[in-house]
N, C-alpha and C positions, 0 to 999 in steps of 0.2 A: 504494499500500500504506499501511497505517497505520504511523506511526512506532513505533520501539522503545518510546519512552516511553508512547505510547498503549496499546500492547499490554501493557506491564508494569503500567501503572496500572489496566488492565482495568475493573472495575465503577465505580471512582471517576471515571475518565475519561468513561465513558458517562453517569454521573449528572451530571457537570459540564455536558455538552452538552445533556442533557435539561433541567436547571434553567436553563440560559442560552438556551433556545430562544426565549423571548419577546424577548430582546434581538436575536437574529439575525433574527427575523421582522419586528421593527420596523425594522431597518436595511434589510431587503429592500424595505419599503414606501417608505422615504425615499430610498434610494440612487438609483434611476433618475430620480427627479424633480429632486432637489436637487443631486446630485453627479455630475459627469461621466458622462453617459449612455453614451458610447462605452466607457468603462472598465467599466461595469456589463455592457454587452453582451459585451465581451471575456471577462469573468469567468464569464458564465453561459450563453453560447449553445452550448457544446459539452458533451457528456457526458464524464464522467471515465472512467478505465480501469476495466475489470472491475466495472462496476455500483457503483463507489464513490459516495458521496454527499458533498455539501458540508455540513460540520458547522457552518459559521459563515456563514450567509447565502450570499452569492455566493463567499465565499473557500473554497478547499479545505484551507487550512492554518491552524493556530492554535498559538501558543505561550502557555502559561499560566505566569506567573512567580509563585511562591508565596513570600511573605516571612513572617518571624516577628518578634516584638518584638526579639529579639536579633540577627536577621540580615535587615534589610529589603532588598527588592529595590532594588539600586542598580547601574546599568550603567555601564561605561566608554564613552567616545566610540567609536562604531562606525557603519558602514553595513551594512545587510543586503544584501550584494552579490549574493545569489542571488535577490533579489526580482524579480517580473515587471516588466520594464523599462517597460511601458506602463501599469502599474497603480498603485494606491495600497493602503496598508494601513490597518487601523483599530485604534487603541489605545484600550483601556478600562480605567482604573484602578478598583480596588475595595478595600474594607477600611476600617478605622478608622485614618485617618492625617491628618497635616498636612504641608505642605511636599512635597518630592519632585518639584519641577517638571521638566518635560520641556525639556531644553536642545537647541536647534537651533543647531549651531555655526556654519555658514555664514551664517545669518541673524542671529547675535548676539542670540538671543531665548531667553527662558525662559518657558514656557507653564505657568501654575499650573492643573493639572487637578484636579478634584474627583472623588470616587468617582462612577462612573456616567457621567461625561463621555465623549463619543466624539471622537476626534481622528483625522482622515483625513490621511495624509501619504505622501510618497514616501520611505519609510525606506531604500530602496535607493540614493537619490541624496544625501540629506542625512545628514551625520554627526550623530548624536544620542546622548544619554545622559540620565540623570536625576539630580537632586540627591538627597541623603540625605533620606529621609522620616522623620518622627517618628511612632511608632505602627506599625501593621501595614499595609503597602501591598502589595497584589497587583496584577497587571495581566494582561490578556489582549491579544494582538496577533493579529489575523486577517490572513492574507496569502496570496499565490499566488507560488510560485517560478517563475523564468523557465523552468526545465526542464519545467514542466508545460505552459507555453505552447508550447515547442518540441515536446513530445509531441503536443499538440493539432494543431499544424500538420502533423506527419507522419501522425497517425492520421486526420485529416479532409482531408488532401491540399490544403493551401492554404499560401501564403507571405505572411507579414506583412511587406511591404515597408517599413513604417514603422520597424521595429526597427533595421536596419543604418544607416539615415539618422540616426536619433536617437542611436544609440550613437557614430557618427562625430562628430556635433555635440558630444556630451558630452566626447569625447576631446579635441577641439580646445579646448573651453572650459577644461578642466583644464590643458592644455599652456600656455595663455595666461595662467595665473594665476588663473583663476576670477573670483570677484566683484571682487577688487581691481582687475583690469585693466579691468573693465567700467565702473567708476565714474569 
């Protein structure tokens, strides 16, 4: 089902996806060739519920963060814990801004993204936030939630054996102190 925000925004939300269709079409052409072919297959091989369509290329979900000059989009450190465990998300900043870099906390890295850049990452595994931007910075993040993958397994009668194994490995990694103990 469409989110409450999508339904509330109505025509404005529909127009956003119409206007951004070229972006999503371009990603669809690049994604399978250059980025994790298996992830692309996982995102696209099954139909969604009730004839829903993917609005963001291979991703069924999208968050649009709208900033203003007085209230730029700035996030606190977080992980998107409901994200598809075997997938990646796509961040695309836009607007007229400088600064506002993406901070990847476990990697001790700040990535300076410009408007229109695409950044693919595991936002459900890596804690991230962004620095304060100067000007007006917006962003869109395309994603798939883990519950959609769970629904797909039930609806299409298959079991993804990779998930339990990977989640157990991640749990052990965190219990052992993460990157600090691996160094």
